[in-house]
C-alpha positions in Angstrom: -77.8 -44.2 111.8 -77.6 -41.0 113.8 -78.2 -42.8 117.1 -75.6 -45.4 116.3 -73.0 -42.7 115.3 -73.7 -40.9 118.6 -73.5 -44.1 120.5 -70.1 -44.9 119.0 -68.7 -41.5 119.8 -68.5 -39.7 116.5 -67.3 -36.1 116.7 -69.2 -35.0 113.6 -72.2 -36.1 111.7 -72.6 -35.3 108.0 -76.0 -35.3 106.3 -77.6 -33.9 103.1 -80.7 -31.7 103.0 -83.0 -31.1 100.0 -86.3 -29.3 99.4 -89.5 -31.3 98.7 -92.0 -30.1 96.2 -93.9 -28.3 98.9 -90.8 -26.5 100.2 -90.1 -28.7 103.2 -86.5 -29.6 104.4 -85.9 -33.3 104.2 -82.7 -35.4 104.6 -81.8 -37.1 101.3 -78.5 -37.8 99.7 -79.5 -38.4 96.1 -81.4 -36.2 93.7 -84.0 -39.0 93.4 -85.7 -41.3 95.9 -85.1 -44.4 93.8 -82.0 -45.9 95.5 -82.8 -45.3 99.1 -86.6 -45.8 99.3 -89.4 -47.9 97.7 -90.5 -44.9 95.7 -89.3 -43.4 92.4 -88.7 -39.9 91.0 -86.9 -36.7 92.0 -87.1 -35.5 95.6 -88.1 -32.1 94.4 -91.3 -33.6 92.7 -92.7 -35.2 95.9 -94.6 -33.5 98.7 -93.5 -34.2 102.3 -96.7 -36.3 103.0 -95.8 -38.6 100.2 -92.1 -38.8 101.2 -93.1 -39.7 104.7 -95.1 -42.7 103.4 -92.0 -44.3 101.9 -89.8 -47.0 103.4 -86.4 -45.4 103.7 -84.7 -48.2 105.7 -85.1 -51.6 103.9 -82.5 -50.7 101.2 -79.8 -50.6 104.0 -80.9 -53.6 106.0 -84.1 -55.5 106.9 -83.7 -54.4 110.5 -84.5 -50.8 109.4 -87.7 -51.6 107.5 -90.3 -48.9 108.0 -87.8 -46.1 108.7 -89.1 -42.8 107.4 -87.4 -39.9 105.7 -86.6 -37.4 108.5 -87.1 -33.7 108.2 -84.3 -31.4 109.2 -86.1 -30.3 112.3 -86.6 -34.0 113.3 -82.9 -34.7 112.8 -81.7 -31.7 114.8 -84.0 -32.7 117.6 -82.1 -35.9 118.3 -78.6 -34.4 118.2 -76.4 -33.8 121.2 -75.4 -30.2 121.9 -71.7 -30.9 121.4 -71.4 -32.7 118.1 -70.5 -31.0 114.9 -73.3 -31.0 112.3 -72.0 -31.0 108.7 -75.1 -30.0 106.7 -74.5 -30.5 103.0 -76.9 -28.5 100.9 -78.5 -30.2 97.9 -79.8 -27.0 96.4 -79.4 -23.3 95.8 -80.1 -20.0 97.6 -83.7 -20.8 98.6 -82.6 -24.0 100.3 -79.7 -22.2 102.0 -82.0 -19.6 103.5 -84.5 -22.1 104.8 -81.8 -24.3 106.3 -80.2 -21.3 108.0 -83.6 -20.3 109.5 -84.0 -23.8 110.8 -80.5 -23.9 112.4 -81.2 -20.6 114.1 -84.7 -21.6 115.2 -83.5 -24.9 116.7 -80.6 -23.1 118.5 -77.9 -25.0 116.7 -75.8 -22.1 115.5 -72.9 -23.1 117.8 -72.4 -26.5 116.3 -73.7 -26.4 112.7 -72.1 -25.4 109.4 -73.5 -25.5 105.9 -71.4 -27.3 103.2 -72.2 -25.3 100.1 -71.0 -23.1 97.3 -70.4 -19.4 97.4 -73.8 -18.3 96.2 -75.6 -20.5 98.8 -73.2 -19.3 101.5 -74.1 -15.6 100.7 -77.8 -16.4 100.9 -77.4 -18.2 104.2 -75.5 -15.3 105.7 -78.4 -12.9 104.9 -80.5 -14.9 107.4 -77.8 -14.7 110.1 -74.2 -13.6 109.7 -73.1 -16.1 112.3 -73.9 -19.1 110.1 -70.8 -21.2 109.7 -69.8 -22.2 106.1 -67.8 -25.1 104.7 -66.6 -24.0 101.3 -67.6 -26.5 98.6 -66.9 -24.2 95.7 -64.6 -26.0 93.3 -64.0 -28.6 95.9 -60.8 -30.6 95.6 -57.4 -31.3 97.1 -55.5 -28.4 95.6 -53.7 -25.2 96.5 -56.3 -23.2 94.6 -59.1 -24.7 96.7 -57.2 -24.0 99.9 -56.4 -20.4 99.0 -60.0 -19.6 97.9 -61.4 -21.1 101.1 -59.1 -18.9 103.1 -59.9 -15.8 101.0 -63.7 -16.3 101.5 -63.0 -16.7 105.3 -64.9 -20.0 105.4 -65.0 -21.8 108.8 -64.4 -25.2 107.3 -62.9 -26.8 104.2 -63.7 -30.3 103.0 -60.7 -31.6 101.1 -61.6 -34.2 98.5 -59.6 -36.6 96.4 -56.3 -38.5 96.6 -55.2 -40.6 99.6 -53.3 -37.9 101.5 -53.0 -34.1 101.9 -50.1 -31.6 101.9 -49.2 -30.7 105.5 -48.1 -27.3 104.4 -51.6 -26.6 103.2 -53.2 -27.9 106.4 -50.8 -25.7 108.4 -51.8 -22.7 106.4 -55.5 -23.5 107.0 -54.8 -23.9 110.7 -53.1 -20.5 110.8 -56.3 -18.9 109.5 -58.5 -20.8 112.0 -60.1 -23.0 109.3 -61.3 -26.4 110.4 -60.2 -29.2 108.1 -62.5 -32.0 106.9 -61.5 -34.7 104.4 -63.8 -36.8 102.2 -63.5 -39.7 102.3 -61.5 -42.5 103.9 -62.1 -46.1 105.2 -58.7 -47.6 105.4 -56.7 -47.6 108.6 -53.3 -46.7 107.0 -54.8 -43.8 105.1 -56.6 -42.5 108.1 -53.4 -42.4 110.2 -51.7 -40.5 107.4 -54.5 -37.9 107.3 -54.3 -37.4 111.1 -50.6 -37.0 110.9 -51.0 -34.4 108.1 -53.3 -32.2 110.1 -56.8 -33.3 109.1 -59.3 -32.9 112.0 -62.4 -34.6 110.7 -62.1 -37.4 108.2 -65.5 -38.4 106.7 -65.9 -42.2 106.9 -68.5 -44.9 106.2 -66.9 -47.6 108.4 -67.3 -45.6 111.5 -66.8 -48.3 114.2 -63.6 -49.5 112.6 -62.2 -46.1 112.0 -62.9 -45.0 115.5 -60.7 -47.8 116.8 -57.9 -46.4 114.7 -58.6 -42.9 116.2 -58.5 -44.6 119.7 -54.9 -45.7 118.9 -54.0 -42.0 118.2 -55.6 -41.0 121.6 -58.3 -39.0 119.9 -61.2 -39.0 122.4 -64.6 -40.2 121.5 -67.5 -37.8 122.0 -69.5 -38.1 125.2 -72.9 -36.7 124.1 -74.1 -33.6 126.0 -77.8 -32.7 125.7 -79.8 -29.6 126.6 -83.6 -29.2 126.3 -84.9 -26.7 123.8 -88.1 -26.0 125.8 -88.8 -22.4 126.8 -91.0 -21.3 129.7 -91.2 -18.7 132.4 -88.4 -19.3 134.9 -87.6 -22.7 133.3 -83.9 -23.6 133.5 -82.4 -26.0 131.0 -79.2 -27.5 132.4 -77.2 -30.0 130.5 -77.3 -33.8 130.7 -74.4 -35.9 129.8 -74.9 -39.4 128.4 -72.2 -41.4 130.1 -73.0 -45.0 129.2 -75.4 -47.2 127.2 -75.6 -50.6 128.8 -77.3 -53.6 127.1 -79.4 -55.9 129.4 -79.2 -59.1 127.3 -82.2 -61.4 127.6 -84.1 -59.2 130.1 -85.6 -55.7 129.6 -86.4 -52.5 131.4 -89.6 -51.7 129.4 -91.4 -49.9 132.3 -89.0 -48.7 134.9 -86.1 -49.3 137.3 -85.4 -49.1 141.0 -81.9 -49.0 142.4 -80.3 -50.0 145.8 -76.7 -50.2 146.9 -76.6 -54.0 146.3 -79.2 -54.7 143.7 -80.8 -53.1 140.7 -84.3 -53.9 139.6 -86.1 -53.5 136.3 -89.6 -54.5 135.1 -91.5 -55.4 132.0 -95.3 -55.5 131.8 -95.4 -58.8 133.6 -92.2 -59.4 135.5 -89.6 -57.8 137.9 -85.9 -58.6 137.2 -83.2 -58.5 139.8 -79.6 -57.6 138.8 -76.5 -56.9 140.8 -75.3 -53.3 140.8 -73.3 -53.9 137.6 -76.5 -55.0 135.7 -75.5 -58.7 135.8 -78.8 -60.7 135.8 -79.8 -62.7 138.9 -83.4 -63.6 138.8 -86.8 -63.0 137.1 -90.1 -63.0 139.1 -93.5 -62.8 137.3 -95.9 -60.6 139.3 -99.5 -62.0 139.3 -102.3 -60.1 140.9 -106.0 -60.9 140.1 -107.7 -58.4 138.0 -104.6 -56.6 136.6 -102.0 -57.7 134.1 -99.6 -54.8 133.5 -96.8 -53.4 135.7 -95.9 -49.8 135.6 -92.7 -48.0 136.8 -91.4 -49.2 140.1 -89.7 -47.6 143.2 -87.6 -48.9 146.1 -87.8 -47.8 149.8 -86.6 -49.5 153.0 -86.5 -53.1 151.7 -89.6 -53.0 149.6 -90.5 -52.3 146.0 -93.6 -50.3 145.2 -95.5 -50.8 141.9 -98.7 -49.9 140.2 -100.6 -52.5 138.2 -103.5 -51.9 135.8 -105.6 -54.0 133.4 -104.0 -53.2 130.1 -104.7 -54.3 126.5 -104.7 -58.0 125.8 -103.9 -59.2 122.2 -104.1 -55.6 121.1 -107.6 -55.0 122.5 -108.6 -53.0 125.5 -111.9 -53.1 127.4 -112.3 -49.9 129.5 -114.9 -51.7 131.6 -112.1 -53.9 133.0 -110.0 -50.9 134.1 -108.5 -51.4 137.6 -105.6 -49.7 139.4 -103.8 -51.5 142.2 -100.7 -50.4 144.3 -98.6 -53.3 145.4 -95.9 -53.6 148.1 -93.3 -56.2 147.1 -90.6 -57.6 149.4 -87.3 -56.9 147.7 -85.5 -59.9 149.2 -87.7 -62.5 147.5 -89.9 -60.4 145.2 -93.1 -61.6 146.9 -96.2 -59.4 147.0 -97.0 -58.6 150.7 -99.8 -56.1 150.4 -102.0 -54.5 147.8 -104.4 -51.5 147.8 -107.0 -50.9 145.1 -107.2 -47.2 144.2 -110.0 -47.6 141.5 -111.9 -45.4 140.7 -109.8 -42.5 142.1 -107.0 -43.7 139.7 -108.2 -44.9 136.3 -104.9 -45.8 134.5 -102.1 -46.1 137.1 -98.4 -45.5 136.4 -95.9 -44.7 138.0 -95.7 -45.2 141.8 -93.3 -43.7 144.2 -93.0 -44.0 148.0 -91.1 -41.3 149.8 -91.0 -43.0 153.2 -94.2 -41.3 154.4 -96.6 -40.9 151.4 -97.4 -42.8 148.2 -97.3 -40.8 145.0 -99.4 -42.4 142.2 -99.5 -41.2 138.6 -102.7 -41.4 136.6 -102.2 -41.5 132.8 -105.8 -40.6 132.2 -106.2 -37.4 134.3 -102.5 -36.3 134.0 -102.1 -35.9 137.7 -99.9 -37.4 140.5 -102.1 -38.4 143.4 -100.7 -38.4 147.0 -101.9 -41.0 149.5 -101.3 -41.0 153.3 -101.3 -44.2 155.4 -104.0 -44.6 157.9 -103.1 -47.9 159.6 -103.1 -50.5 156.9 -105.2 -48.4 154.6 -104.3 -45.5 152.3 -106.3 -42.3 151.8 -105.8 -39.8 149.1 -105.1 -36.3 150.4 -104.3 -34.3 147.3 -103.3 -34.2 143.6 -100.1 -32.7 142.2 -101.1 -31.0 138.9 -98.6 -30.1 136.1 -99.1 -28.5 132.7 -101.1 -30.7 130.3 -98.5 -30.2 127.6 -96.2 -32.5 129.5 -98.7 -35.4 129.1 -98.4 -38.3 131.5 -95.5 -39.1 133.8 -93.5 -42.2 132.9 -91.3 -42.2 136.1 -91.4 -40.4 139.4 -89.1 -39.7 142.3 -89.3 -37.5 145.5 -86.0 -36.2 146.8 -86.4 -33.9 149.9 -88.8 -31.1 148.8 -88.3 -31.8 145.1 -90.4 -33.9 142.8 -88.8 -35.3 139.6 -90.9 -36.6 136.8 -90.0 -37.8 133.3 -92.4 -37.2 130.4 -92.8 -38.1 126.8 -95.6 -38.1 124.2 -96.4 -34.5 124.8 -95.1 -31.2 123.5 -93.0 -30.9 126.7 -90.7 -33.8 127.0 -87.8 -34.5 129.4 -86.9 -35.0 133.1 -88.5 -32.2 135.1 -87.8 -30.9 138.6 -90.6 -29.3 140.6 -90.7 -27.7 144.0 -93.2 -29.5 146.2 -95.8 -27.1 147.6 -96.7 -27.1 151.3 -100.3 -28.0 150.3 -101.6 -29.7 147.2 -104.3 -27.7 145.5 -105.8 -27.5 142.0 -103.2 -25.0 141.0 -100.9 -26.1 138.2 -97.3 -26.6 139.4 -94.7 -25.2 137.0 -91.4 -27.0 136.5 -88.2 -25.2 137.6 -85.7 -27.2 135.6 -85.7 -29.7 132.7 -83.0 -32.1 131.5 -83.2 -33.5 128.0 -83.1 -37.3 128.1 -82.4 -38.9 124.7 -84.5 -41.7 123.1 -81.9 -43.8 121.3 -84.1 -47.0 121.5 -87.6 -46.1 122.6 -89.7 -43.4 124.2 -88.8 -42.2 127.7 -89.5 -44.6 130.5 -88.8 -44.9 134.2 -85.6 -43.8 135.9 -83.9 -43.7 139.3 -81.0 -41.9 140.9 -77.9 -43.9 141.4 -77.0 -44.6 145.1 -73.8 -42.7 146.0 -74.1 -40.5 142.9 -76.9 -38.0 143.6 -76.4 -36.2 140.2 -76.6 -39.4 138.1 -79.5 -41.6 136.9 -80.1 -44.8 135.1 -82.9 -44.5 132.6 -84.9 -47.4 131.2 -84.8 -48.0 127.4 -86.1 -51.5 126.9 -83.3 -53.8 126.1 -80.8 -51.3 127.5 -80.4 -48.8 130.3 -78.6 -45.4 129.9 -76.6 -43.6 132.5 -76.7 -39.8 132.6 -75.1 -37.1 134.6 -77.5 -34.3 135.4 -75.6 -31.0 135.6 -76.8 -28.8 138.4 -77.9 -31.4 140.9 -75.6 -31.4 143.9 -77.6 -32.2 147.1 -77.4 -35.8 148.4 -80.4 -38.0 148.1 -82.8 -38.6 151.0 -83.1 -42.3 150.3 
């Protein structure tokens, strides 16, 4: 639901937080788990481990079967940096203090507010006086509620009840710098009346339909802006802007993508797909090489695609004795394999591959290194390994731009798209990233990416049945491609 609201362009997301029996912060609207999970009983009487075992999606739709109850930290981790987070507290002072600590620890003070009563608000403020509050004490649609909200200097009010609000009250709230929410509306006519009366953020259930009404009033949809929360010595965390999510229809970008001026390419485990530069499908070409069965992330350079292939699991089973790693050179014009090089046993589990015009860069998922190969006639010889922190786990996509190496990572404790300076000589020394951009995972874990020709600060990112376009703030130099 969060990913869909973000995709549609919501300006605010409202969610409820409660305490589990063992004091963990979980997202749950009701006091019990009966309605929205396959369990029974009060939330407060179940430990987090037991709550995590419940199916929290099937009640909504069969498509969501197996969804788990998120913790507050998990919910905050997927949020853009520029969306309002309306955190409704389902509890007292203890809950307020714990939520406030989580908001501060996750660096979300600038965009969060706690919807709660006066006592909980006071408790939250003891943690950090900068915590924003939406007054929920004696909530209603009355002059008394408005005056009390102004008196307590709350940052937000959440008007409730009726089908309209008094413009004189909203004007008074605006004069005191109070943001105005309204709960709840799902009819077009009522929504327009609320906007006209000065409501900023109506809470709705029919988000897609109500956003179309907002479009007619020239209220802009949110373009999500993300920023990594990673900390490290001399590690910069510039913003990334999710500009577009584009569905691919019958084909998929499960492994990676490679872009040219005229054609875009994507790959699954067994095929390469050609698109035009608007992602309209043109052709599919299965790639078959003896001894291997799985394509990794691909790259394009001077008329050819470069790919790594390995022997992956078949029918859910993997025999390590069959491990092979092969680099293939594929003619882009007809997607025919023109040359292969076996790099086993130097590379045990290949993915991804990148050719910078002089050297091949080959990732190994098993040793968490990026191996560099030089050409010697028709043969290739390894001449060094680029080592990065193990917390980043393996690379899912790789590009070389000038003297910079860009690598995208997931599954570790350091996720994102990282920029490294390339050393003059590859040694066993760990290379530390200089910058990291947060790349969202709206569909699946992070996969391959490529810079967009003509737009050196933008990438397309593979997400299975869709591709996502990002602007990477801070990249200005043109690509050497």
